[in-house]
C-alpha positions as CSV (number, residue, x, y, z in Angstrom):
1,X,-4.8,-29.2,-21.9
2,X,-5.0,-30.6,-18.4
3,X,-8.2,-29.7,-16.0
4,X,-5.6,-28.2,-13.4
5,X,-4.0,-26.0,-16.1
6,X,-7.6,-24.8,-17.0
7,X,-8.7,-24.3,-13.4
8,X,-5.3,-22.4,-12.6
9,X,-6.2,-20.3,-15.8
10,X,-9.6,-19.5,-14.3
11,X,-8.3,-18.2,-11.0
12,X,-5.7,-16.2,-12.9
13,X,-9.0,-15.0,-14.9
14,X,-10.8,-14.5,-11.6
15,X,-7.5,-12.6,-10.1
16,X,-7.5,-10.2,-12.9
17,X,-11.2,-9.6,-13.1
18,X,-11.2,-8.8,-9.2
19,X,-8.4,-6.9,-9.2
20,X,-10.3,-4.9,-12.5
21,X,-13.5,-4.9,-10.3
22,X,-11.6,-3.3,-7.4
23,X,-11.2,0.0,-9.4
24,X,-13.1,3.1,-7.8
25,X,-16.6,2.8,-8.5
26,X,-18.0,5.3,-10.6
27,X,-20.7,7.3,-8.7
28,X,-19.1,6.2,-5.4
29,X,-17.4,7.9,-3.0
30,X,-13.4,8.0,-3.8
31,X,-10.8,6.1,-1.3
32,X,-9.2,8.2,1.2
33,X,-5.5,8.6,2.6
34,X,-3.9,9.9,5.5
35,X,-0.3,11.3,6.2
36,X,1.2,10.7,2.9
37,X,4.6,12.5,2.5
38,X,5.0,14.9,-0.3
39,X,7.9,16.7,-2.0
40,X,7.3,19.6,-0.4
41,X,8.2,17.9,3.2
42,X,4.7,17.6,4.6
43,X,1.9,15.1,5.2
44,X,-1.0,15.5,3.0
45,X,-4.7,13.6,3.7
46,X,-7.3,13.6,1.7
47,X,-9.3,15.7,4.0
48,X,-7.7,18.7,3.1
49,X,-9.5,18.5,-0.6
50,X,-13.1,18.6,1.1
51,X,-13.4,21.9,-0.1
52,X,-12.5,21.8,-3.5
53,X,-15.1,22.0,-6.3
54,X,-13.4,19.1,-8.2
55,X,-10.1,16.9,-7.8
56,X,-7.8,15.3,-9.8
57,X,-6.1,12.2,-8.7
58,X,-3.0,11.1,-11.0
59,X,-1.3,7.8,-10.3
60,X,2.2,8.3,-11.6
61,X,5.8,7.9,-10.8
62,X,9.6,9.3,-11.9
63,X,10.6,6.6,-13.9
64,X,7.8,5.7,-16.7
65,X,8.5,7.6,-20.0
66,X,4.6,7.5,-20.6
67,X,4.5,9.5,-17.2
68,X,6.9,11.7,-17.9
69,X,5.5,12.7,-21.0
70,X,2.6,14.0,-19.1
71,X,4.4,16.0,-16.7
72,X,4.0,19.3,-18.7
73,X,0.3,19.0,-19.1
74,X,0.0,18.2,-15.8
75,X,1.6,21.4,-14.9
76,X,-0.5,23.3,-17.2
77,X,-3.7,21.9,-15.8
78,X,-2.8,22.3,-12.4
79,X,-2.1,26.2,-13.5
80,X,-5.3,26.5,-15.3
81,X,-7.8,24.9,-12.9
82,X,-6.4,25.8,-9.4
83,X,-8.1,29.2,-9.9
84,X,-11.4,27.5,-10.2
85,X,-11.0,25.4,-7.1
86,X,-9.9,22.5,-8.8
87,X,-6.9,20.4,-7.2
88,X,-4.5,18.3,-9.0
89,X,-2.7,15.7,-6.7
90,X,-0.3,13.0,-8.1
91,X,0.1,10.0,-5.9
92,X,3.3,7.8,-6.5
93,X,3.0,4.3,-5.4
94,X,6.2,2.8,-6.9
95,X,8.8,1.3,-4.5
96,X,11.7,1.1,-6.9
97,X,14.7,3.5,-5.9
98,X,14.0,5.7,-9.0
99,X,10.6,6.5,-7.5
100,X,11.1,7.0,-3.9
101,X,10.5,10.2,-2.2
102,X,14.3,11.7,-2.4
103,X,13.9,11.1,-6.3
104,X,10.5,12.5,-6.3
105,X,11.2,15.7,-4.6
106,X,14.4,16.2,-6.9
107,X,12.0,15.6,-9.9
108,X,9.4,18.0,-8.4
109,X,11.8,20.5,-8.2
110,X,13.8,20.0,-11.6
111,X,10.4,20.2,-13.2
112,X,8.4,23.0,-10.7
113,X,5.6,20.7,-10.1
114,X,2.8,23.1,-9.1
115,X,0.5,20.3,-7.3
116,X,0.9,17.9,-4.1
117,X,3.3,15.0,-5.2
118,X,3.0,12.5,-2.3
119,X,4.5,8.9,-1.8
120,X,2.9,5.9,-0.6
121,X,5.3,3.3,0.3
122,X,2.3,1.0,1.5
123,X,0.9,1.1,-1.8
124,X,-2.5,0.7,-0.2
125,X,-4.0,4.1,-2.0
126,X,-3.5,2.8,-5.5
127,X,-4.9,-0.5,-4.7
128,X,-7.9,1.2,-3.1
129,X,-8.4,3.1,-6.0
130,X,-7.4,0.2,-8.5
131,X,-4.8,2.4,-10.2
132,X,-3.2,0.0,-12.8
133,X,-0.8,2.2,-14.9
134,X,1.3,5.4,-14.3
135,X,-0.6,7.4,-15.4
136,X,-3.9,6.5,-14.3
137,X,-6.1,9.2,-13.4
138,X,-9.6,9.8,-11.2
139,X,-11.7,12.7,-11.2
140,X,-13.9,13.4,-8.3
141,X,-16.7,15.9,-7.8
142,X,-17.4,18.4,-5.4
143,X,-18.5,15.8,-2.9
144,X,-15.9,13.4,-3.5
145,X,-17.4,10.8,-5.6
146,X,-15.7,9.2,-8.8
147,X,-16.7,10.8,-12.1
148,X,-14.2,9.7,-14.4
149,X,-11.6,7.0,-14.7
150,X,-8.8,6.5,-17.2
151,X,-6.3,8.4,-19.2
152,X,-5.7,12.2,-19.3
153,X,-6.1,12.7,-23.0
154,X,-6.1,10.5,-25.8
155,X,-2.3,10.9,-27.3
156,X,1.1,10.4,-25.6
157,X,2.0,12.9,-28.0
158,X,0.8,16.3,-26.9
159,X,0.5,17.7,-30.5
160,X,-1.5,15.0,-31.5
161,X,-4.0,15.2,-29.0
162,X,-8.0,15.5,-29.9
163,X,-9.8,14.1,-26.8
164,X,-9.2,15.8,-23.5
165,X,-11.0,13.3,-21.3
166,X,-9.7,14.9,-17.9
167,X,-10.4,18.6,-18.7
168,X,-13.9,17.6,-20.4
169,X,-14.8,15.6,-17.1
170,X,-13.7,18.7,-14.9
171,X,-15.3,21.2,-17.0
172,X,-18.7,18.8,-16.6
173,X,-18.5,18.9,-13.0
174,X,-17.9,22.8,-12.8
175,X,-21.0,23.1,-15.0
176,X,-23.1,21.0,-12.5
177,X,-23.3,18.2,-15.2
178,X,-22.3,14.5,-15.6
179,X,-19.0,13.8,-17.9
180,X,-20.0,12.7,-21.5
181,X,-17.2,10.0,-21.3
182,X,-16.4,8.7,-17.6
183,X,-13.9,6.0,-18.5
184,X,-11.4,5.3,-21.0
185,X,-8.5,2.7,-20.5
186,X,-5.3,3.8,-18.6
187,X,-2.0,3.8,-21.1
188,X,1.1,4.0,-19.4
189,X,3.6,1.5,-17.5
190,X,2.0,-1.4,-15.4
191,X,2.1,-0.5,-11.6
192,X,4.1,-3.5,-9.7
193,X,2.5,-4.1,-6.9
194,X,4.2,-6.0,-4.0
195,X,1.7,-8.6,-3.0
């Protein structure tokens, strides 16, 4: 193996490592966003969430079969936890045609999304959080600090789920505790960033 090739491999490893390290840090304030268009025809900012007891931010999209497999679970979660002061927010940073706002709006209406579904064409919010997959979830406590990063649960097939990572993390926050599991790998389609 040539020295130049080894150097390129090392640089590639560092780039990947730096991207992973850029993931929103547990215990730190979550990244913010401003004026992201939603499928409801309004613009949304993270400041709208300041009075929530917990917030779940899910990076998702329309085209990924893994993300689609979780849509009903997201709807059920939002329905169950909204009365408890918890907000579920879905953000799409994919810029392929099937994932742009018009198609998102169609999808939200078709599925009856009961949570904000926001579009970030700049992809900045996804980069700031370090989102790598769809879906990739981040649980924030009432102070806006990241307390969990990873998968919604442990199985794509809803009938086989045995571990409810996001629910457990949110329940811990609502009880004034730290989640027992605060990080898992995210499983799904890789987010394609443009730069």
